[in-house]
C-alpha positions, -999 to +999 in steps of 0.1 A: +757-483+262+779-458+243+763-470+210+728-466+223+734-432+238+753-419+207+726-432+183+698-416+203+716-383+206+724-383+168+688-390+160+677-361+182+702-338+164+724-330+194+758-313+189+787-334+203+766-365+204+795-389+201+814-372+230+783-372+252+775-408+244+810-420+252+811-399+284+778-413+296+790-449+290+823-442+309+805-427+338+781-458+339+811-479+349+812-463+384+789-483+406+758-467+421+765-431+414+779-434+379+745-438+362+730-410+381+760-387+374+759-397+337+722-390+332+723-358+354+753-343+337+741-350+302+706-339+310+720-306+323+740-301+291+710-309+269+687-286+289+709-258+277+696-263+242+660-263+230+627-254+246+600-272+266+591-305+251+624-310+234+642-308+267+619-334+283+623-357+253+661-355+254+663-362+291+636-389+290+655-406+262+687-407+282+669-420+313+651-447+293+683-459+278+700-459+313+671-479+328+670-504+300+707-509+302+708-514+340+676-535+343+676-557+312+709-557+292+735-559+320+717-585+341+713-608+310+750-605+302+762-609+338+739-639+344+751-657+313+788-652+322+788-656+359+762-684+362+747-672+395+711-664+405+702-627+402+684-628+436+715-643+453+737-616+438+714-588+451+713-603+486+751-606+486+755-569+476+730-558+503+747-580+530+782-568+519+771-532+522+756-539+556+787-555+569+815-535+552+797-505+537+804-468+543+789-466+578+809-496+590+842-480+578+834-446+593+854-437+624+823-423+640+803-455+637+797-474+669+801-508+652+837-498+642+848-492+678+857-522+700 
């Protein structure tokens, strides 16, 4: 992820491309919000440079790399190492969130009270 981001930013001629690429990859480690935070923060920084189409190309490039990483590269690596079905893993994540997710841990939730 860091390599893809850094190479794309270097090709686009962005200042501090290595720093932005590594920062984006480190934020991507945080589940659910890390990818959004990484793309949003880097897009905001890149929107400070350039005009019109250049801004959209830079943000679109980061978003395309993020989507490719999360939807193609990571599932292939995880599936080869863990040896479980992708559908099963998605169902388990959804079920775990429904049982022990944020609303269930909240003190105001009715399911938490006995």
